[in-house]
C-alpha positions as CSV (number, residue, x, y, z in Angstrom):
1,M,99.9,281.9,79.3
2,T,99.7,280.5,75.8
3,N,103.5,279.9,75.8
4,R,103.1,277.8,78.9
5,K,100.3,275.8,77.3
6,Q,102.4,275.2,74.2
7,I,105.3,273.9,76.3
8,L,102.9,271.6,78.3
9,F,101.3,270.3,75.0
10,S,104.8,269.7,73.5
11,S,105.9,267.9,76.6
12,Y,102.9,265.6,76.6
13,L,103.3,265.0,72.9
14,L,106.9,264.1,73.3
15,L,106.1,261.7,76.2
16,L,103.4,260.0,74.1
17,V,105.8,259.5,71.2
18,L,108.5,258.1,73.5
19,L,106.0,255.7,75.1
20,L,104.7,254.4,71.8
21,A,108.2,254.0,70.3
22,S,109.5,252.2,73.4
23,C,106.8,249.6,73.1
24,E,108.4,248.2,69.9
25,R,109.3,244.5,70.4
26,F,112.9,243.6,69.9
27,S,114.2,240.0,69.8
28,W,117.8,238.7,69.8
29,A,119.6,235.4,69.5
30,T,122.5,234.8,71.9
31,I,125.1,232.1,72.2
32,I,126.0,231.6,75.9
33,N,129.1,229.6,77.0
34,N,127.9,227.9,80.2
35,S,130.7,225.4,80.0
36,S,134.0,225.5,82.0
37,N,136.1,225.6,78.8
38,D,136.8,228.3,76.2
39,V,134.8,227.8,73.0
40,T,135.2,229.0,69.5
41,V,132.2,229.9,67.4
42,K,132.7,229.9,63.6
43,I,129.9,231.7,61.7
44,K,129.7,231.3,58.0
45,Y,127.7,234.1,56.3
46,D,125.7,233.8,53.1
47,Q,127.4,236.5,51.0
48,E,124.8,236.3,48.2
49,Y,122.0,237.0,50.7
50,L,124.0,239.9,52.2
51,Q,124.7,241.5,48.8
52,N,121.0,241.2,47.8
53,A,119.5,242.2,51.1
54,Q,117.5,245.4,51.2
55,E,118.1,245.7,55.0
56,D,121.0,247.7,56.5
57,R,123.3,245.0,57.7
58,K,126.3,247.0,58.8
59,Y,127.2,244.7,61.7
60,Y,128.1,241.8,59.3
61,T,131.6,241.4,58.4
62,N,132.7,241.7,54.7
63,D,134.3,238.3,55.1
64,S,132.2,235.2,54.7
65,I,133.4,233.8,58.0
66,E,133.5,235.3,61.5
67,I,135.2,233.7,64.4
68,V,134.2,234.5,68.0
69,Y,136.1,233.3,71.1
70,L,134.0,232.9,74.2
71,K,135.4,232.3,77.7
72,P,133.3,230.6,80.3
73,D,130.2,232.6,81.2
74,E,130.6,234.9,78.2
75,E,128.0,235.4,75.6
76,Y,127.7,236.6,72.0
77,T,124.6,238.2,70.4
78,L,124.4,236.5,67.0
79,E,121.4,238.4,65.6
80,G,118.7,240.9,66.7
81,N,115.6,242.2,65.0
82,K,112.8,244.7,65.6
83,R,109.2,243.4,65.5
84,I,110.2,239.8,64.4
85,K,112.1,236.9,65.9
86,P,115.6,236.3,64.6
87,N,115.5,234.7,61.2
88,F,119.2,233.8,60.6
89,K,118.8,234.5,56.8
90,A,122.3,235.9,56.5
91,I,123.9,232.8,58.2
92,K,124.8,229.7,56.2
93,E,126.3,227.6,59.0
94,I,127.5,227.7,62.6
95,E,130.3,225.6,64.1
96,I,131.1,225.5,67.8
97,Y,134.4,224.0,69.1
98,S,135.9,223.4,72.5
99,S,139.7,222.9,72.2
100,D,140.0,220.6,69.1
101,T,136.5,219.0,69.6
102,L,133.6,219.9,67.4
103,L,130.6,220.4,69.7
104,L,128.0,221.5,67.1
105,K,127.7,222.0,63.4
106,A,124.4,223.4,62.2
107,K,123.1,224.8,58.9
108,R,120.6,227.7,58.8
109,A,117.6,225.4,58.6
110,F,118.2,224.0,62.1
111,L,119.1,227.2,63.9
112,D,115.5,227.9,64.9
113,E,115.3,224.5,66.6
114,L,118.7,225.0,68.5
115,F,117.8,228.2,70.2
116,S,115.6,227.8,73.3
117,T,113.1,230.6,73.4
118,D,111.2,232.9,75.6
119,E,109.1,234.4,72.9
120,E,107.2,236.7,75.2
121,K,110.5,238.4,76.2
122,G,112.0,238.0,72.7
123,I,115.0,236.0,74.0
124,Y,116.5,233.2,72.0
125,E,119.4,231.4,73.6
126,L,121.8,228.6,72.6
127,N,123.4,227.4,75.8
128,I,126.8,225.5,75.5
129,K,127.3,223.2,78.5
């Protein structure tokens, strides 16, 4: 009978840990192409920040520029963080083009203002129309 109690206790403990861990807030910033044209997103990273960052930033490219091509209705997750909203610290600048037309050019300081938010859900979106 003790073996059964140990299994039950272990199961309850595991369930409690999973419930607590799954309550962690996660936020992400997404660029969404809601236009009828293909768009190109050019992201310039701050290499100095990336080299000095204590965080594990494996998803960043070693190059200082990343180019993303989005077809209509496609999206690209630019950044995501646990427990805090996206801070864009590793990004110097973003440029968005449609064909040969510059739609947007924004430096890091303006990224917070460009992304519409649903902070309760942790969703930060930049819709291209």
